[in-house]
C-alpha positions as CSV (number, residue, x, y, z in Angstrom):
1,M,6.1,-4.8,-49.2
2,A,3.7,-2.9,-47.1
3,L,3.4,-1.9,-43.8
4,T,0.5,-3.5,-41.8
5,K,-1.2,-1.1,-39.6
6,D,-0.2,-2.7,-36.5
7,K,3.3,-2.0,-37.5
8,K,2.8,1.6,-38.4
9,A,2.2,2.2,-35.6
10,Q,5.1,0.7,-34.1
11,V,7.1,3.0,-36.2
12,I,5.7,5.9,-35.3
13,T,5.9,5.0,-31.3
14,E,9.0,4.6,-32.3
15,L,9.6,7.7,-34.1
16,Q,7.9,10.0,-32.0
17,T,10.5,8.4,-29.1
18,L,13.6,9.0,-30.7
19,F,12.3,12.6,-31.5
20,A,11.3,13.3,-27.6
21,D,15.0,11.8,-27.1
22,S,17.3,13.7,-29.6
23,K,18.6,17.2,-29.3
24,M,18.2,17.9,-33.3
25,T,17.0,15.8,-35.9
26,V,18.7,16.1,-39.2
27,V,16.8,15.4,-42.4
28,A,19.0,14.9,-45.3
29,N,18.0,14.1,-48.7
30,Y,19.3,10.5,-49.9
31,Q,18.3,10.3,-53.5
32,G,21.1,8.7,-55.5
33,V,23.0,7.2,-52.4
34,T,23.3,3.2,-53.0
35,V,22.6,0.9,-49.3
36,K,25.9,-0.2,-48.9
37,S,26.5,4.0,-48.5
38,L,23.4,4.0,-46.4
39,Q,24.9,1.4,-44.4
40,R,27.6,2.5,-44.3
41,L,26.8,6.2,-43.1
42,R,24.5,3.8,-40.2
43,R,27.5,2.2,-39.0
44,E,29.5,5.3,-39.0
45,A,27.0,7.4,-37.0
46,K,26.1,4.8,-34.8
47,A,30.1,4.9,-33.6
48,N,29.0,9.0,-33.3
49,G,25.7,7.5,-30.9
50,T,24.2,9.2,-33.8
51,V,20.6,6.8,-35.2
52,V,20.0,6.9,-38.8
53,K,16.4,6.1,-40.3
54,V,15.2,5.7,-43.7
55,V,11.0,6.2,-43.1
56,K,8.4,7.3,-45.2
57,N,7.8,11.1,-44.4
58,R,4.1,10.3,-44.1
59,L,4.5,8.3,-41.0
60,V,7.6,10.9,-39.6
61,I,4.9,13.5,-39.9
62,K,2.4,11.6,-38.0
63,A,5.0,11.2,-34.9
64,I,5.7,14.9,-35.2
65,T,2.0,15.8,-35.1
66,N,1.3,13.4,-32.5
67,S,4.2,14.7,-30.3
68,E,2.9,17.7,-28.3
69,T,6.2,19.7,-28.4
70,L,6.5,19.4,-31.7
71,K,3.1,19.5,-33.3
72,A,3.8,23.5,-34.9
73,T,7.1,22.5,-36.5
74,D,6.6,23.6,-40.0
75,T,6.4,20.2,-42.1
76,S,6.5,21.1,-45.7
77,A,10.1,20.4,-45.9
78,L,9.3,16.7,-45.3
79,R,9.0,15.5,-49.0
80,D,11.0,13.4,-51.4
81,M,13.7,11.2,-50.3
82,L,14.8,11.8,-47.2
83,L,16.8,9.8,-44.0
84,Y,16.3,11.1,-40.2
85,A,19.7,11.4,-38.0
86,F,18.7,11.3,-34.4
87,N,21.5,12.0,-31.6
88,P,20.4,12.1,-28.1
89,S,23.3,13.4,-26.5
90,D,24.8,16.1,-29.0
91,E,23.1,18.9,-31.0
92,V,25.8,19.5,-33.6
93,A,26.7,15.2,-33.6
94,S,24.2,14.2,-36.3
95,A,25.3,16.9,-38.2
96,Q,28.9,16.0,-38.1
97,V,28.6,12.6,-39.2
98,L,26.3,13.5,-41.9
99,K,28.7,16.1,-42.9
100,S,31.7,14.3,-43.1
101,F,29.6,11.4,-45.3
102,M,29.4,13.8,-47.3
103,K,32.3,14.5,-48.4
104,N,32.8,11.1,-49.8
105,E,29.2,10.8,-50.9
106,S,27.8,14.4,-52.9
107,S,24.9,13.0,-53.6
108,L,23.4,13.6,-49.5
109,Q,22.0,16.9,-49.0
110,F,21.2,18.7,-46.2
111,I,17.7,19.5,-46.0
112,G,17.4,20.8,-42.7
113,A,16.6,20.2,-38.7
114,I,14.1,19.6,-36.3
115,T,15.0,21.2,-32.6
116,S,13.9,19.4,-29.6
117,D,11.6,22.4,-29.1
118,G,9.9,21.9,-32.6
119,K,11.8,24.6,-34.5
120,F,12.9,23.5,-38.3
121,M,16.3,24.8,-39.4
122,G,17.3,25.2,-43.0
123,A,20.0,23.3,-44.7
124,E,22.5,26.7,-44.4
125,E,22.4,26.6,-40.3
126,V,22.7,22.9,-40.4
127,T,26.3,23.3,-42.4
128,A,27.2,26.3,-40.4
129,L,26.4,24.2,-37.0
130,A,28.1,21.0,-38.7
131,S,31.6,22.7,-39.3
132,L,31.2,24.3,-35.0
133,P,33.1,21.9,-32.5
134,G,31.5,18.5,-30.5
135,K,30.9,19.2,-27.5
136,N,33.5,17.4,-26.2
137,Q,35.7,19.9,-28.1
138,L,34.4,22.3,-26.6
139,I,34.7,21.3,-23.3
140,A,38.5,21.2,-23.6
141,G,38.2,24.6,-25.1
142,I,37.5,25.9,-22.3
143,I,39.2,23.7,-20.0
144,N,42.0,25.3,-21.9
145,T,41.5,28.5,-21.6
146,L,40.4,28.3,-17.8
147,N,43.9,26.7,-17.2
148,S,45.6,28.7,-19.7
149,P,46.5,31.3,-16.3
150,V,47.5,29.3,-14.2
151,K,50.3,27.6,-16.3
152,G,51.5,31.2,-16.9
153,I,51.7,31.9,-13.3
154,V,53.7,28.9,-12.6
155,G,56.1,29.1,-15.2
156,S,56.6,32.5,-13.7
157,L,57.2,31.6,-10.1
158,S,59.2,28.1,-11.3
159,G,61.2,30.7,-13.2
160,N,61.8,33.5,-10.5
161,L,62.3,30.7,-8.2
162,H,65.3,29.1,-10.5
163,G,66.8,32.5,-11.0
164,L,66.6,32.8,-7.5
165,L,68.2,29.5,-6.5
166,D,71.2,30.9,-9.2
167,A,71.7,33.9,-7.3
168,V,72.3,32.2,-4.4
169,A,74.4,29.3,-5.9
170,A,76.3,31.8,-7.7
171,K,77.4,34.3,-4.9
172,N,78.3,30.8,-2.4
173,A,80.4,29.9,-5.1
């Protein structure tokens, strides 16, 4: 069923909002993926804070060209059956959700991604980003790295203190 002009304008406005809020929008070809699988992908993505949209490319291109920050974005790769994954809080989360979904659904393929500043990244770059740990995992790793020397010092001091106490106890015995 064809969309009315008003409905198309609403979709374009919604897409502009999603592009403006998203740190990175991942684009993937979904040709050959069943509707049931796409519904499962949407559920998995929603749990991760990612919004997955299947929209006509013409409307997406219109939303990009109407956006002040994205209007210079190369849209030549936006053809065929594409889905768009938006995430407002994490740059790599949408790519990670799609990559984990691709393990079970080989028909889904990365086309690229559009960054918040309008740069179009290729499929290889998106695949590399998808293999990176998430923001929370990176923060936890940094905290562990910073905390490691403190744990070492505390362990050394407590070890020396126990040795001193053992020596005093042996002398008094």
